[in-house]
C-alpha positions, 0 to 999 in steps of 0.5 A, a space after each residue: 727009970 731015971 728020976 723026974 729031974 733026969 728024964 730025957 725029953 723022949 721019956 718026958 713025952 712018953 710019960 705025958 702021953 701015957 697020962 693022957 691015955 690013962 685019962 681016956 684020950 688018944 692022939 690024933 694027927 690032923 692035916 690041914 691046907 698050907 695057907 702059905 702055898 701058892 694057889 691057896 688064896 685062889 682056891 679059896 676064892 674059887 670054892 667061895 664062888 661055887 658056894 655063893 652060886 649054890 642054892 642049897 648052900 644059901 641058908 648056910 651062907 646066910 647063917 655065917 653072914 648073920 653070926 660073923 659079927 657076934 665076936 666083935 659085939 
């Protein structure tokens, strides 16, 4: 195997991932909605309206409203 100074990017990545795995970690890929797509904002609003009308979600929404300013305090 090449010396550390002569590792290819692929070899560096392999070593890095091997070190993380030896620490008991594993890679996880997470897919999230693309906020840049057309319709994203509209879908957020639609879901927010549904949640606002749901009686079972009221305690959760109240909690979110209550803590929303914690970061700016």
